[in-house]
LUMTORVEX-443576 format. One line per field, with one value per atom (N, C-alpha, C): residue number from 1; residue in three letters; x, y, z. Coordinates in steps of 0.2 Angstrom, whole numbers, plus 5000, padded with zeros to 4 digits. Layout:
# residues N
i	c(NUM,...)
aa	c(Ala,...)
east	c(X,...)
north	c(Y,...)
up	c(Z,...)
# end
This chain:
# residues 208
i	c(1,1,1,2,2,2,3,3,3,4,4,4,5,5,5,6,6,6,7,7,7,8,8,8,9,9,9,10,10,10,11,11,11,12,12,12,13,13,13,14,14,14,15,15,15,16,16,16,17,17,17,18,18,18,19,19,19,20,20,20,21,21,21,22,22,22,23,23,23,24,24,24,25,25,25,26,26,26,27,27,27,28,28,28,29,29,29,30,30,30,31,31,31,32,32,32,33,33,33,34,34,34,35,35,35,36,36,36,37,37,37,38,38,38,39,39,39,40,40,40,41,41,41,42,42,42,43,43,43,44,44,44,45,45,45,46,46,46,47,47,47,48,48,48,49,49,49,50,50,50,51,51,51,52,52,52,53,53,53,54,54,54,55,55,55,56,56,56,57,57,57,58,58,58,59,59,59,60,60,60,61,61,61,62,62,62,63,63,63,64,64,64,65,65,65,66,66,66,67,67,67,68,68,68,69,69,69,70,70,70,71,71,71,72,72,72,73,73,73,74,74,74,75,75,75,76,76,76,77,77,77,78,78,78,79,79,79,80,80,80,81,81,81,82,82,82,83,83,83,84,84,84,85,85,85,86,86,86,87,87,87,88,88,88,89,89,89,90,90,90,91,91,91,92,92,92,93,93,93,94,94,94,95,95,95,96,96,96,97,97,97,98,98,98,99,99,99,100,100,100,101,101,101,102,102,102,103,103,103,104,104,104,105,105,105,106,106,106,107,107,107,108,108,108,109,109,109,110,110,110,111,111,111,112,112,112,113,113,113,114,114,114,115,115,115,116,116,116,117,117,117,118,118,118,119,119,119,120,120,120,121,121,121,122,122,122,123,123,123,124,124,124,125,125,125,126,126,126,127,127,127,128,128,128,129,129,129,130,130,130,131,131,131,132,132,132,133,133,133,134,134,134,135,135,135,136,136,136,137,137,137,138,138,138,139,139,139,140,140,140,141,141,141,142,142,142,143,143,143,144,144,144,145,145,145,146,146,146,147,147,147,148,148,148,149,149,149,150,150,150,151,151,151,152,152,152,153,153,153,154,154,154,155,155,155,156,156,156,157,157,157,158,158,158,159,159,159,160,160,160,161,161,161,162,162,162,163,163,163,164,164,164,165,165,165,166,166,166,167,167,167,168,168,168,169,169,169,170,170,170,171,171,171,172,172,172,173,173,173,174,174,174,175,175,175,176,176,176,177,177,177,178,178,178,179,179,179,180,180,180,181,181,181,182,182,182,183,183,183,184,184,184,185,185,185,186,186,186,187,187,187,188,188,188,189,189,189,190,190,190,191,191,191,192,192,192,193,193,193,194,194,194,195,195,195,196,196,196,197,197,197,198,198,198,199,199,199,200,200,200,201,201,201,202,202,202,203,203,203,204,204,204,205,205,205,206,206,206,207,207,207,208,208,208)
aa	c(Unk,Unk,Unk,Unk,Unk,Unk,Unk,Unk,Unk,Unk,Unk,Unk,Unk,Unk,Unk,Unk,Unk,Unk,Unk,Unk,Unk,Unk,Unk,Unk,Unk,Unk,Unk,Unk,Unk,Unk,Unk,Unk,Unk,Unk,Unk,Unk,Unk,Unk,Unk,Unk,Unk,Unk,Unk,Unk,Unk,Unk,Unk,Unk,Unk,Unk,Unk,Unk,Unk,Unk,Unk,Unk,Unk,Unk,Unk,Unk,Unk,Unk,Unk,Unk,Unk,Unk,Unk,Unk,Unk,Unk,Unk,Unk,Unk,Unk,Unk,Unk,Unk,Unk,Unk,Unk,Unk,Unk,Unk,Unk,Unk,Unk,Unk,Unk,Unk,Unk,Unk,Unk,Unk,Unk,Unk,Unk,Unk,Unk,Unk,Unk,Unk,Unk,Unk,Unk,Unk,Unk,Unk,Unk,Unk,Unk,Unk,Unk,Unk,Unk,Unk,Unk,Unk,Unk,Unk,Unk,Unk,Unk,Unk,Unk,Unk,Unk,Unk,Unk,Unk,Unk,Unk,Unk,Unk,Unk,Unk,Unk,Unk,Unk,Unk,Unk,Unk,Unk,Unk,Unk,Unk,Unk,Unk,Unk,Unk,Unk,Unk,Unk,Unk,Unk,Unk,Unk,Unk,Unk,Unk,Unk,Unk,Unk,Unk,Unk,Unk,Unk,Unk,Unk,Unk,Unk,Unk,Unk,Unk,Unk,Unk,Unk,Unk,Unk,Unk,Unk,Unk,Unk,Unk,Unk,Unk,Unk,Unk,Unk,Unk,Unk,Unk,Unk,Unk,Unk,Unk,Unk,Unk,Unk,Unk,Unk,Unk,Unk,Unk,Unk,Unk,Unk,Unk,Unk,Unk,Unk,Unk,Unk,Unk,Unk,Unk,Unk,Unk,Unk,Unk,Unk,Unk,Unk,Unk,Unk,Unk,Unk,Unk,Unk,Unk,Unk,Unk,Unk,Unk,Unk,Unk,Unk,Unk,Unk,Unk,Unk,Unk,Unk,Unk,Unk,Unk,Unk,Unk,Unk,Unk,Unk,Unk,Unk,Unk,Unk,Unk,Unk,Unk,Unk,Unk,Unk,Unk,Unk,Unk,Unk,Unk,Unk,Unk,Unk,Unk,Unk,Unk,Unk,Unk,Unk,Unk,Unk,Unk,Unk,Unk,Unk,Unk,Unk,Unk,Unk,Unk,Unk,Unk,Unk,Unk,Unk,Unk,Unk,Unk,Unk,Unk,Unk,Unk,Unk,Unk,Unk,Unk,Unk,Unk,Unk,Unk,Unk,Unk,Unk,Unk,Unk,Unk,Unk,Unk,Unk,Unk,Unk,Unk,Unk,Unk,Unk,Unk,Unk,Unk,Unk,Unk,Unk,Unk,Unk,Unk,Unk,Unk,Unk,Unk,Unk,Unk,Unk,Unk,Unk,Unk,Unk,Unk,Unk,Unk,Unk,Unk,Unk,Unk,Unk,Unk,Unk,Unk,Unk,Unk,Unk,Unk,Unk,Unk,Unk,Unk,Unk,Unk,Unk,Unk,Unk,Unk,Unk,Unk,Unk,Unk,Unk,Unk,Unk,Unk,Unk,Unk,Unk,Unk,Unk,Unk,Unk,Unk,Unk,Unk,Unk,Unk,Unk,Unk,Unk,Unk,Unk,Unk,Unk,Unk,Unk,Unk,Unk,Unk,Unk,Unk,Unk,Unk,Unk,Unk,Unk,Unk,Unk,Unk,Unk,Unk,Unk,Unk,Unk,Unk,Unk,Unk,Unk,Unk,Unk,Unk,Unk,Unk,Unk,Unk,Unk,Unk,Unk,Unk,Unk,Unk,Unk,Unk,Unk,Unk,Unk,Unk,Unk,Unk,Unk,Unk,Unk,Unk,Unk,Unk,Unk,Unk,Unk,Unk,Unk,Unk,Unk,Unk,Unk,Unk,Unk,Unk,Unk,Unk,Unk,Unk,Unk,Unk,Unk,Unk,Unk,Unk,Unk,Unk,Unk,Unk,Unk,Unk,Unk,Unk,Unk,Unk,Unk,Unk,Unk,Unk,Unk,Unk,Unk,Unk,Unk,Unk,Unk,Unk,Unk,Unk,Unk,Unk,Unk,Unk,Unk,Unk,Unk,Unk,Unk,Unk,Unk,Unk,Unk,Unk,Unk,Unk,Unk,Unk,Unk,Unk,Unk,Unk,Unk,Unk,Unk,Unk,Unk,Unk,Unk,Unk,Unk,Unk,Unk,Unk,Unk,Unk,Unk,Unk,Unk,Unk,Unk,Unk,Unk,Unk,Unk,Unk,Unk,Unk,Unk,Unk,Unk,Unk,Unk,Unk,Unk,Unk,Unk,Unk,Unk,Unk,Unk,Unk,Unk,Unk,Unk,Unk,Unk,Unk,Unk,Unk,Unk,Unk,Unk,Unk,Unk,Unk,Unk,Unk,Unk,Unk,Unk,Unk,Unk,Unk,Unk,Unk,Unk,Unk,Unk,Unk,Unk,Unk,Unk,Unk,Unk,Unk,Unk,Unk,Unk,Unk,Unk,Unk,Unk,Unk,Unk,Unk,Unk,Unk,Unk,Unk,Unk,Unk,Unk,Unk,Unk,Unk,Unk,Unk,Unk,Unk,Unk,Unk,Unk,Unk,Unk,Unk,Unk,Unk,Unk,Unk,Unk,Unk,Unk,Unk,Unk)
east	c(4625,4628,4630,4628,4630,4637,4639,4646,4647,4652,4653,4660,4662,4670,4672,4677,4680,4685,4685,4690,4692,4698,4700,4697,4699,4696,4697,4691,4691,4695,4697,4701,4708,4710,4717,4719,4714,4716,4716,4722,4723,4721,4723,4722,4715,4711,4704,4700,4703,4699,4699,4705,4705,4699,4698,4693,4686,4686,4679,4677,4682,4680,4678,4682,4680,4673,4671,4665,4660,4661,4656,4656,4661,4661,4657,4656,4652,4645,4643,4636,4632,4635,4632,4631,4626,4625,4630,4633,4637,4637,4640,4640,4648,4649,4656,4656,4661,4662,4669,4669,4675,4678,4684,4688,4693,4693,4697,4704,4709,4716,4720,4726,4730,4727,4723,4720,4723,4722,4725,4722,4715,4712,4711,4715,4714,4715,4721,4722,4717,4716,4711,4704,4702,4696,4696,4702,4702,4703,4706,4707,4700,4695,4689,4686,4689,4687,4692,4699,4704,4710,4712,4718,4724,4725,4731,4731,4726,4725,4726,4725,4725,4719,4718,4712,4715,4711,4704,4703,4697,4694,4687,4686,4679,4676,4670,4666,4661,4661,4656,4654,4650,4648,4653,4659,4665,4670,4668,4673,4675,4681,4684,4690,4690,4695,4700,4706,4711,4715,4717,4721,4717,4719,4716,4716,4722,4722,4718,4718,4715,4707,4705,4698,4696,4700,4698,4698,4703,4703,4696,4694,4688,4682,4682,4676,4676,4682,4682,4679,4680,4677,4670,4668,4661,4657,4659,4655,4659,4658,4662,4659,4653,4650,4652,4655,4657,4665,4667,4674,4678,4680,4684,4691,4693,4700,4698,4703,4701,4700,4696,4694,4700,4704,4709,4715,4717,4722,4728,4731,4737,4736,4730,4729,4728,4725,4723,4730,4735,4741,4745,4744,4747,4744,4738,4734,4736,4736,4738,4746,4750,4757,4757,4753,4753,4751,4745,4743,4748,4751,4756,4762,4764,4769,4767,4761,4758,4758,4756,4754,4761,4766,4773,4778,4777,4782,4780,4784,4783,4783,4787,4787,4789,4794,4796,4790,4786,4780,4775,4774,4769,4771,4778,4780,4780,4783,4784,4778,4773,4767,4761,4760,4754,4747,4742,4736,4732,4730,4725,4721,4715,4710,4710,4712,4712,4719,4724,4731,4731,4734,4734,4740,4746,4752,4758,4762,4768,4773,4777,4783,4788,4792,4797,4802,4804,4808,4806,4805,4803,4810,4810,4816,4817,4824,4826,4822,4821,4818,4811,4808,4801,4800,4804,4804,4805,4809,4810,4803,4800,4794,4789,4788,4784,4785,4791,4793,4791,4792,4790,4783,4779,4772,4769,4772,4770,4772,4777,4779,4774,4773,4768,4761,4759,4752,4753,4758,4759,4759,4762,4762,4755,4752,4745,4740,4741,4737,4739,4745,4748,4745,4744,4741,4734,4730,4723,4720,4715,4712,4705,4703,4697,4697,4693,4693,4690,4692,4690,4696,4695,4700,4704,4702,4705,4711,4715,4721,4720,4715,4714,4707,4706,4699,4694,4691,4685,4688,4685,4687,4689,4694,4696,4699,4701,4705,4711,4714,4720,4719,4713,4712,4710,4707,4706,4712,4717,4724,4728,4727,4731,4727,4720,4717,4720,4723,4726,4732,4735,4741,4739,4733,4731,4730,4727,4726,4732,4737,4744,4747,4747,4750,4747,4740,4736,4737,4736,4737,4743,4749,4755,4758,4753,4754,4761,4761,4767,4767,4772,4772,4773,4768,4768,4766,4768,4766,4759,4757,4749,4745,4748,4745,4743,4748,4747,4742,4742,4737,4730,4729,4723,4720,4725,4722,4720,4723,4721,4714,4713,4707,4701,4703,4698,4696,4701,4700,4695,4697,4693,4686,4684,4678,4674,4677,4674,4669,4663,4657,4659,4661,4663,4668,4673,4678,4675,4671,4668,4664,4661,4657,4661,4667,4672,4675,4677,4680,4675,4669,4664,4663,4663,4663,4669,4675,4681,4682,4679,4680,4675,4670,4665,4667,4672,4675,4678,4677,4680,4687)
north	c(4885,4891,4894,4901,4904,4906,4907,4909,4917,4918,4925,4926,4931,4932,4939,4938,4943,4946,4953,4956,4962,4965,4972,4976,4983,4988,4986,4986,4984,4989,4995,4999,4996,4993,4992,4984,4980,4973,4968,4967,4963,4955,4953,4946,4945,4950,4949,4949,4953,4953,4946,4942,4936,4931,4929,4924,4927,4934,4937,4936,4937,4936,4928,4924,4917,4915,4918,4917,4920,4925,4928,4923,4920,4915,4909,4907,4901,4903,4909,4911,4910,4907,4906,4913,4913,4919,4919,4925,4926,4933,4934,4941,4942,4949,4950,4956,4956,4961,4964,4971,4974,4977,4975,4978,4982,4988,4994,4992,4992,4990,4997,4995,5001,5005,5003,5006,5004,5007,5005,4999,4997,4992,4986,4987,4982,4975,4974,4967,4964,4968,4965,4964,4968,4967,4960,4959,4953,4947,4948,4942,4939,4943,4940,4935,4935,4930,4926,4928,4924,4924,4918,4917,4920,4921,4924,4932,4935,4942,4945,4941,4943,4942,4945,4944,4941,4937,4936,4929,4929,4923,4921,4915,4913,4909,4911,4908,4904,4897,4893,4887,4882,4877,4872,4872,4868,4872,4877,4881,4887,4890,4896,4894,4896,4895,4901,4900,4905,4905,4911,4911,4911,4915,4916,4910,4906,4900,4895,4894,4889,4890,4896,4897,4895,4897,4895,4888,4884,4877,4874,4877,4875,4876,4881,4883,4878,4876,4871,4865,4862,4856,4857,4863,4865,4865,4868,4869,4865,4859,4855,4856,4858,4859,4865,4870,4876,4875,4877,4876,4882,4882,4887,4886,4880,4879,4877,4877,4875,4867,4865,4858,4854,4856,4853,4852,4846,4844,4848,4849,4853,4860,4863,4870,4871,4866,4866,4866,4862,4862,4869,4871,4878,4883,4883,4888,4888,4882,4881,4883,4882,4884,4892,4895,4902,4905,4902,4905,4904,4898,4897,4902,4904,4909,4915,4917,4924,4924,4918,4917,4918,4916,4915,4920,4923,4927,4935,4938,4945,4949,4948,4952,4960,4961,4968,4972,4968,4972,4974,4969,4970,4975,4976,4981,4988,4988,4995,4997,4993,4995,4993,4995,4992,4994,4989,4990,4996,5000,5006,5007,5006,5007,5014,5019,5026,5028,5024,5025,5027,5032,5034,5039,5036,5040,5035,5036,5031,5033,5028,5029,5033,5037,5041,5036,5031,5025,5019,5014,5007,5003,5001,4997,4991,4989,4984,4977,4976,4970,4970,4976,4976,4975,4978,4977,4970,4966,4959,4956,4957,4954,4956,4962,4964,4959,4959,4955,4948,4945,4938,4937,4942,4942,4942,4946,4947,4940,4937,4931,4925,4926,4921,4921,4927,4928,4925,4926,4923,4915,4913,4905,4903,4906,4904,4904,4909,4910,4904,4903,4897,4891,4890,4883,4883,4888,4888,4883,4879,4875,4877,4883,4885,4892,4894,4901,4906,4912,4917,4922,4928,4933,4932,4928,4927,4923,4922,4918,4911,4908,4901,4901,4906,4907,4909,4905,4907,4910,4914,4916,4910,4910,4905,4908,4904,4906,4910,4908,4911,4919,4920,4927,4931,4928,4931,4932,4928,4929,4935,4936,4941,4948,4948,4954,4960,4959,4964,4966,4962,4964,4969,4967,4971,4978,4979,4985,4989,4986,4989,4991,4987,4989,4995,4995,5000,5007,5006,5012,5015,5011,5014,5016,5015,5017,5013,5007,5003,5002,5003,5002,4994,4992,4984,4983,4976,4974,4974,4974,4975,4969,4963,4957,4958,4961,4962,4967,4972,4978,4975,4971,4968,4964,4960,4956,4960,4966,4970,4973,4975,4977,4972,4966,4960,4960,4961,4961,4966,4972,4978,4978,4974,4973,4967,4963,4958,4960,4958,4961,4960,4954,4953,4958,4959,4964,4971,4973,4980,4981,4976,4977,4978,4974,4976,4983,4984,4991,4997,4996,5001,5002,4997,4997,5000,4998,5001,5008,5010,5018,5022,5018,5022,5022,5018,5018,5025,5027,5034,5033)
up	c(5076,5077,5070,5069,5063,5062,5056,5055,5057,5061,5063,5063,5059,5058,5061,5065,5069,5065,5063,5059,5061,5058,5059,5054,5055,5050,5043,5040,5032,5028,5031,5027,5027,5032,5034,5034,5036,5038,5032,5030,5024,5026,5032,5033,5035,5037,5037,5031,5026,5019,5016,5017,5014,5015,5022,5023,5022,5023,5021,5014,5009,5002,5001,5005,5004,5006,5012,5015,5010,5007,5001,4996,4994,4988,4990,4996,4998,4997,4997,4997,5003,5009,5015,5019,5023,5027,5033,5034,5039,5042,5048,5050,5052,5052,5054,5059,5063,5068,5068,5067,5066,5073,5074,5080,5077,5080,5077,5079,5074,5075,5078,5081,5083,5088,5092,5098,5104,5110,5116,5119,5117,5119,5114,5108,5103,5105,5108,5109,5114,5119,5124,5121,5116,5113,5109,5105,5101,5106,5111,5116,5118,5118,5120,5115,5109,5104,5101,5102,5099,5104,5106,5111,5108,5102,5099,5099,5101,5101,5094,5089,5082,5078,5073,5068,5062,5058,5059,5063,5066,5069,5067,5066,5064,5069,5072,5076,5073,5074,5071,5075,5073,5077,5079,5075,5077,5081,5084,5088,5085,5088,5085,5081,5075,5070,5069,5070,5070,5064,5061,5055,5049,5044,5038,5034,5033,5029,5032,5039,5042,5041,5041,5040,5033,5028,5021,5020,5023,5022,5026,5032,5035,5030,5027,5023,5017,5014,5009,5011,5017,5020,5022,5024,5026,5020,5014,5008,5002,5003,4997,4990,4990,4983,4980,4984,4981,4979,4973,4971,4973,4980,4982,4980,4979,4975,4968,4963,4957,4957,4952,4952,4949,4944,4941,4947,4947,4953,4952,4946,4945,4947,4944,4946,4953,4956,4964,4967,4965,4969,4968,4962,4961,4965,4966,4970,4977,4979,4986,4987,4983,4983,4983,4979,4979,4985,4988,4994,5000,5000,5005,5005,4999,4998,5000,4999,5001,5009,5012,5019,5023,5020,5024,5021,5016,5013,5011,5007,5005,5010,5015,5021,5020,5015,5014,5011,5006,5003,5008,5013,5018,5023,5024,5029,5026,5020,5017,5013,5011,5008,5011,5018,5021,5017,5018,5015,5018,5013,5015,5009,5010,5004,5001,5006,5003,5001,5001,4998,4991,4989,4982,4981,4983,4982,4981,4977,4976,4981,4983,4987,4983,4987,4984,4981,4985,4982,4985,4980,4982,4985,4991,4993,4989,4988,4984,4985,4992,4994,4992,4993,4991,4983,4979,4972,4970,4974,4973,4974,4980,4981,4976,4973,4968,4962,4960,4954,4955,4961,4962,4961,4964,4964,4956,4953,4945,4942,4943,4940,4943,4949,4952,4949,4948,4945,4938,4934,4927,4928,4933,4933,4935,4939,4940,4934,4930,4924,4919,4919,4914,4917,4923,4926,4926,4924,4924,4919,4922,4917,4915,4918,4916,4913,4909,4906,4911,4911,4915,4917,4920,4921,4928,4932,4938,4938,4943,4943,4940,4942,4939,4935,4932,4928,4932,4936,4941,4947,4951,4958,4962,4966,4971,4977,4981,4987,4985,4980,4978,4976,4973,4972,4979,4983,4990,4993,4992,4996,4992,4986,4983,4982,4984,4983,4987,4993,4997,4993,4990,4986,4980,4977,4972,4975,4981,4984,4985,4987,4988,4982,4977,4970,4967,4967,4964,4969,4975,4980,4980,4979,4979,4972,4967,4960,4957,4958,4956,4948,4945,4938,4937,4932,4932,4924,4923,4916,4915,4908,4907,4910,4910,4912,4920,4923,4931,4932,4928,4929,4927,4922,4920,4926,4929,4935,4940,4942,4947,4945,4939,4937,4938,4937,4938,4946,4950,4957,4959,4956,4958,4955,4950,4947,4951,4955,4958,4963,4962,4966,4974,4976,4983,4986,4982,4983,4984,4979,4979,4985,4988,4994,5000,5000,5006,5005,4999,4997,4999,4998,4999,5007,5010,5018,5021,5018,5021,5020,5014,5012,5017,5019,5024,5031,5033,5040,5041,5047,5050,5050)
# end
């Protein structure tokens, strides 16, 4: 069975973007299916593929895999010759830690700065908790760069699952015009120049 990813709108769905980028990193052929979010029938449509009623969901020969992080870990095992995590054990541990923090935290940022590829306006006021999330993310990115064992502009040198997990954050920080240190701005530029990201961005901007 081929790899088939059920996702939400590319313009809005941050959790869908993450495994989509990782699938792109594998180089494997896959298809995606967009289910429009925030529609009266959204949940019913997703329930046809995912028992949680949420995206993303990956259909594959081993069943249906739910949740972005679970999908990414499945792809690590499915494609062991592709360095989806950093090779260096210390860097790999840091990358997993960073993704876990993104997966379970930064609720204020996600709530107050929802992902929208067409967003291009700052908030009048950034809530204090959101500012704390942003400051922590900037520090976390610096920690990742310090732990990198390979050269390159991504968090751990070469693209990894960590970059897929923080790509939606890059969209938020740029779209809401957040003032950031030069190092963080440079990393956001790296994400926006990533060919896989650019393919998603183009498709998202073309959505109605």
